[in-house]
C-alpha positions in Angstrom: -18.6 -12.0 -7.5 -22.3 -11.3 -7.0 -23.5 -9.5 -3.9 -26.8 -10.8 -2.5 -29.7 -8.3 -3.1 -30.5 -8.3 0.6 -27.0 -7.0 1.4 -27.4 -4.2 -1.2 -30.7 -3.2 0.2 -29.2 -3.0 3.7 -25.9 -1.5 2.7 -26.4 0.6 -0.5 -22.7 1.4 -0.8 -22.2 -2.2 -1.9 -24.3 -1.7 -5.1 -21.2 -1.1 -7.3 -20.0 -4.6 -6.3 -22.9 -6.2 -8.1 -21.4 -5.5 -11.6 -18.7 -7.4 -13.3 -15.1 -6.2 -13.4 -14.2 -4.0 -16.4 -12.3 -6.1 -19.1 -8.5 -5.5 -19.3 -7.0 -5.3 -22.8 -4.3 -7.9 -23.3 -1.7 -5.2 -24.2 -2.4 -3.4 -20.9 -2.1 -6.6 -18.9 1.3 -7.4 -20.6 2.6 -3.9 -20.0 1.4 -4.1 -16.3 3.1 -7.5 -15.9 6.4 -6.1 -17.3 6.2 -3.1 -15.0 5.6 -5.1 -11.9 8.2 -7.7 -12.8 10.8 -5.0 -13.2 9.7 -3.2 -10.1 9.9 -6.4 -8.0 13.4 -7.2 -9.5 14.6 -3.7 -8.6 13.0 -3.9 -5.1 14.8 -7.2 -4.5 18.1 -5.6 -5.6 17.4 -2.5 -3.5 18.2 -0.1 -6.3 16.7 1.1 -9.6 14.9 4.0 -11.2 11.5 2.5 -10.5 12.1 2.7 -6.7 12.0 6.5 -7.1 8.3 6.0 -6.8 8.9 5.9 -3.0 9.6 9.7 -3.2 5.9 10.2 -3.9 5.2 8.8 -0.4 7.6 11.1 1.5 5.3 14.1 1.5 2.4 11.9 2.4 4.3 10.6 5.4 5.3 14.0 6.5 1.8 15.4 5.8 0.4 12.6 8.0 2.4 14.0 11.0 0.9 17.4 10.4 -2.6 16.1 9.8 -2.7 13.9 12.9 -0.9 16.4 15.3 -4.3 17.7 16.5 -5.0 14.2 18.1 -2.1 14.0 20.5 1.5 13.0 20.3 0.9 9.3 19.7 -1.3 9.8 16.7 1.0 12.6 15.4 4.0 10.3 15.4 2.0 7.3 14.0 0.2 9.6 11.6 3.0 9.6 9.1 2.8 5.9 8.5 -1.0 6.0 8.8 -1.3 8.4 5.9 1.5 6.8 3.9 -0.4 3.5 4.0 -3.9 5.0 4.1 -3.8 6.9 0.8 -2.9 4.0 -1.5 -5.4 1.8 0.5 -8.2 4.3 0.1 -7.4 4.6 -3.6 -7.4 0.8 -4.0 -10.8 0.7 -2.4 -12.1 3.4 -4.8 -10.9 1.5 -7.8 -12.3 -1.7 -6.3 -15.7 -0.2 -6.1 -15.4 1.1 -9.6 -14.5 -2.5 -10.6 -11.3 -1.4 -12.3 -8.7 -4.2 -12.1 -5.5 -2.2 -13.1 -6.3 0.7 -10.8 -7.1 -1.5 -7.9 -3.9 -3.6 -8.5 -1.7 -0.5 -8.9 -2.8 1.1 -5.6 -2.9 -2.2 -3.7 0.6 -3.0 -5.0 2.0 0.3 -3.7 0.2 -0.1 -0.4 2.1 -3.3 0.1 5.3 -1.9 -1.4 5.4 0.8 1.3 5.9 -1.9 3.8 9.5 -2.1 2.6 10.7 1.4 3.4 8.6 1.4 6.6 10.3 -1.9 7.7 13.7 -0.3 7.1 12.6 2.6 9.3 11.3 0.1 11.9 14.6 -1.8 12.0 16.4 1.5 12.7 14.4 2.2 15.9 17.2 1.4 18.4 20.2 2.3 16.2 18.7 5.6 14.9 21.3 5.8 12.1 19.0 6.8 9.3 18.8 10.5 8.3 15.4 11.9 9.3 13.3 14.4 7.5 11.3 17.0 9.5 8.6 19.5 8.9 9.4 22.5 11.0 12.1 22.7 13.8 14.7 20.0 13.2 15.7 20.1 16.8 12.5 18.4 17.8 12.7 15.5 15.4 11.3 12.3 16.8 12.3 8.9 15.3 8.8 7.5 14.7 9.5 3.9 15.4 11.8 4.5 18.4 9.0 6.5 20.0 6.3 4.0 19.0 8.1 0.8 19.9 9.4 2.4 23.1 5.9 3.4 24.1 4.5 -0.1 23.4 7.4 -1.9 25.1 8.6 -3.4 21.8 11.9 -1.5 21.2 14.1 -4.6 21.7 12.1 -6.4 19.0 12.5 -3.7 16.3 14.4 -5.9 13.8 12.1 -8.9 14.2 9.0 -6.8 13.7 10.7 -5.1 10.7 11.3 -8.5 9.1 7.7 -9.6 9.6 6.5 -6.3 8.1 8.9 -6.7 5.1 7.7 -10.3 4.5 4.1 -9.1 4.6 5.0 -6.4 2.0 6.5 -9.0 -0.4 3.6 -11.4 0.0 1.2 -8.6 -0.6 3.0 -7.3 -3.7 3.3 -10.7 -5.3 -0.2 -11.6 -4.3 -1.6 -8.4 -5.8 0.2 -9.2 -9.1 -1.2 -12.7 -9.1 -4.7 -11.3 -8.4 -4.4 -8.8 -11.2 -3.5 -11.5 -13.7 -6.3 -13.8 -12.5 -8.9 -11.1 -12.4 -7.9 -9.7 -15.8 -8.1 -13.1 -17.5 -11.3 -13.9 -15.7 -12.9 -10.6 -16.8 -11.9 -11.3 -20.4 -13.5 -14.7 -20.1 -16.7 -13.3 -18.7 -16.8 -10.7 -21.4 -16.4 -13.3 -24.1 -19.1 -15.5 -22.6 -21.5 -12.5 -22.5 -20.8 -11.8 -26.2 -21.5 -15.4 -27.2 
């Protein structure tokens, strides 16, 4: 993808997009495909050692509550999910601007993968059966999605919203893997063309 020169002159931060994507070695692409294939299989089964990756996002979620607490109760409650999704999204953008296929794909994949545990939390909004983690006083624990859906008048639609969110996560993960394969093969083709 070539960015028009006029765009780069007006928006200098787009300059890194002018270059080609860094080539991906075939071995790295194969290993990445195996990893994502196994991860998707374990995610579909709902268990497996690779799903322990979700534990990385627990401190991000809880840290989001602390980070956003200065902006009022609504943002404090939503802040857990905002940071949980924001960190992998920002990292994906960083690797995108660096034109690194595998880094972009990894971060985008886990951005979408986080839709799965978030959707589980959403579906629990009315039932409130999931055990909750808290930073600080456990007597003041708020179920994020009970609070948010209740405030937005969507509480009775928690399971429907959860299913939509889960579907978007699966579509995003599978789409990211497809993009990674396409972009990796395309960058190798461009690299070969440049050498010829």
